N, C-alpha and C positions, 0 to 999 in steps of 0.2 A: 616205143611205141608209144610213148608220150608225146613223142616231138608230134606222128601225126592226130592222135588224138587232139592236142592245141590246135592243128591245122584244122580241125573237123569240128571246134566249138565255134572258131573264126570264121568259116567260111556259113557255119550258119548262123554266128549270128548277123554279121553283113550282107550275106545270101548274095555275093556278089565274090566275085574270085578279084579282081582287082583292088575288091576295097581291104578286101580278107587281107591281099597280097602288101599292100601300107602297112598296116595295123602287124603284120610277121616281119617287118622287113626282108621278105624274099620275091623271088619274079612270080610272077603273073606262073605261068609254066610249072617252077618251082612246087608252087601250091595244086595247081592242075596233078600233077604226075605223082604228091602225094594222100590227094584225094583216091586215086585211081588206085595208087597203092595199097590203100584202107578198105576199099570195097574185094578186091581181090581174096582176100586175107580173111573177110568179113563175110563174104561170098552172094555181097547183096547191095543195092545201088542205094545210094547214097543220095544222090541229088540227078533231080532230072534237067539235063542240060537245055540250054536254046542256043540258036545261033548267035548270041551276045553273052555276054559273060556275067550274065545272071541267072541263077538256079532256086531253083525250086526242092525243099526237101520232102522228100517221101517219109510214108509211115512209119517204116522202120524207122529213119533217122529222126523223126520228133522222141520214138521213144530211145535211141542212144543217145540222143544229146541229153534225153535228163539222168541216164547215167554215165556220160562222161563227167556233168557239172558234180553229181554225188564224188566222181573218185578224182577230181579236180580239188571240189574242197579238204576230200581228207586226205589229198597229200598233202600239200599246203599246212592242213593242220601237223600232220605228221614230222613234216619238215620244222617247223616252226617247235612245236619239241623237242628234238632232236637241237638245236641250236638252243636252247632252252637247257636242254639237259648237258651241253657240250659247256654253258656259261656256267652252271652250277658245281660241274667238275672242278673248275678253276679257281669257284671262289675257297677262299680258307675253309677250315673247321678251327672255331675258336673255343679256345678251352680256360677258365674262369678257375682263378684257384686263390684259399684265400690264404692269408697272408703266411702265414707260418710253412705252409706246403708250397707255395709261389717260390718262397723263396729258400726253402732245402732241397725241393724232389722236383721239381719240374726242370728246371735248368737240363738234371740227364734226362729224363723225360722226352724231353726236346732231341735232345739229341739223336736217340733211341729212336722217335719218333722218323723223323726226317731221315735216316740209315734206310728203316724196314718200308716206309711208305713213301718213296719218293715222286709218286705223282701225287702225292696230295700237300698241299702245301698247310700252315697250323700259323696259328695266332692265337696271342697268349697274353692274359690278363691278370691281374689281383684286386680282389677285392673280397667286403667281407661276404660272408655263406647265403646271408638273406639279400643281398643283389642280385649274387652268381644266379642264382633259383630262379628269382626275377625275373633276370636276363634267358635265362630259359626257359620260360612259359610264354614269353616273345617271340621266344623262335631266334632270338639275337645269340645262343650262346650257343654249341652242342655239348660240348662237356663241362661237369661240371668237377672238381676237387674242393671239399669245403670240412668245417669243423663242427657242423653243427645241420640239421637237416630233419625235419617232420617226416619221419618214415611212413604216414598218413596221405602222404598225398600218392597219389598213384598216375597222377600224366605223367611223373616221374618213375623213371626205374633207377632203383642204390642199392649200394652192395657197401656193407664196411669193409675195407681193406686193410688196417691195422686197427692197433689202441693204442691212442700216443701217453707216456709215459707225462703226468705234468711234477715240477721241480718249485718248489721255493727259491728266489733269489734278490739277492740284494743286500742290502742292511737291516738288522737287527732292531728296528728305530720302530715307533707302532703305526710312521704314516706306510698304507697302502697305494697302489697304482693299479687302478679299474680299467680294465678294456672297453669301454662301452661301446663300438663300433663293432663288436664281436662278442652274439647272447651268450653263447658255448663257457666263455673267457670268464665274463664276471660270474657265472652261474656258477664256476666249478671255484671261484675267489669264495663265494660267499657259501658256498661245499665246507671248503677245509675249514674257511673261522667258525662254523658251527659246530664242525667236528673236533679243534682243537679247543674252541671253549675262547675262541680268544674275540678282541674290541678290539678293532682298530681307533686308534688317538682322531686318523687324518685321516681321507679319502681324498686322492686328485682321480679324475674322470678324462682318460685319455681316450681318442677315436681312432687310434692306432697301435699298433704293434711296434712302430720303430721310434714313435716318440716316447713311448715307455720304456722300452732298452735304452734309450737316450741316455736317459734321467736317472735308468738305476747305473749306468756307466759315469755318470757325473758324482754318483754315491749317495742318490738319495732315495729314498723309500724300498719300500719290497713289491714283490707281484706274483707270479705263479705266470710258467713259462714251459712253456712245450721242451721234452728234452730233447725232441730232433736237432733244436738251435746247439750248437757249439757250448760245448759247458763251459769249455775252457776261458771264456770271456764273464762268465758271472761266479757273482761268490753264490755257491751252492748253501741254502740254509735248509733244505729237510725234503725230503720226498714223502708225498703230499697221500701215499696206494690212492691215485685218480689216476683212471687211465680214459682218456676221451674219445668215443668211435670218431675214422675219419671217414669220409662217406667218397664212393667214388659214381655219381650222379650221368643220367642219359635222357632226353627226350624218345620216350617209347616210337611217338609217333614220324621221327625225326629217322629219317632212312639215309643220311648223308653218310653218317657213322656207321660201318659196317661193324657185320660180328669179329669180324678177325682188328679189325683198332681195338675194339672192347675188351678182346682176350688180349691181347699182346700188351693193354695197358696194365688190367687188373693183373695180370702177370707178372709183372715187375713190380708195381707197386708193391705187390704181395712179396719178392724176393727183398727187396728194400725195406720190408717192417722189422726183420730182426736188427738188420745191420743198422738203419735208425733210431730205432728204438731202444730195443737192449742191447748195442754196442756197451 
């Protein structure tokens, strides 16, 4: 049917069977036969023929032409939308995780995601929590697993998936190592210092957790880290009784991440909660 409509529009525009046939790369007889077939289907005459190849559209044809152009435009729009949807289906779902979560939990999560949702592609990166939230607000990241989050931000859907116990590690000297790149870490160190009425002799700030851990391994200073990390690698000085919330966040308006993925992710992290935090 769409082929017949396309032929009708071409003949109407050209007002000539020969010109229409050239435009459609069909023989003149094929074009004439298609118009005749369409007229039989509709039960009306669309063109008044002359003894030459010229044709004159009827009143019914003028009305029908307008409707066909509408259908043609709608069809092209629908095809473009379908192509865009197909393209989006192959675009990866981007997951941003803060350092601790990214280095301890995400590798296992990615394995589960690829196994459970093979029709999707997943990409992962590590950044601080504020950078991940900003990326989500720009629709560049679809899922965030973060160590700090402003719950007043109603544009994003957030859930606490676990409370992460913080511990003091390092040497018992007065040098403290601060993580300036992650707001919650610096806040929790200050909270612990205030509680314990301790005053650092020296403060050294780093913008990554990795740099802090490498410094601790070299025997310099102390800091607060997550109990998600392998405690066998560090000298644990104290428990802090500080349990920070960890959040999973989604963009409410982003339809790329469906309910099944959200539900699966949260259930996997919730199961991991006991294993990681209280082992």
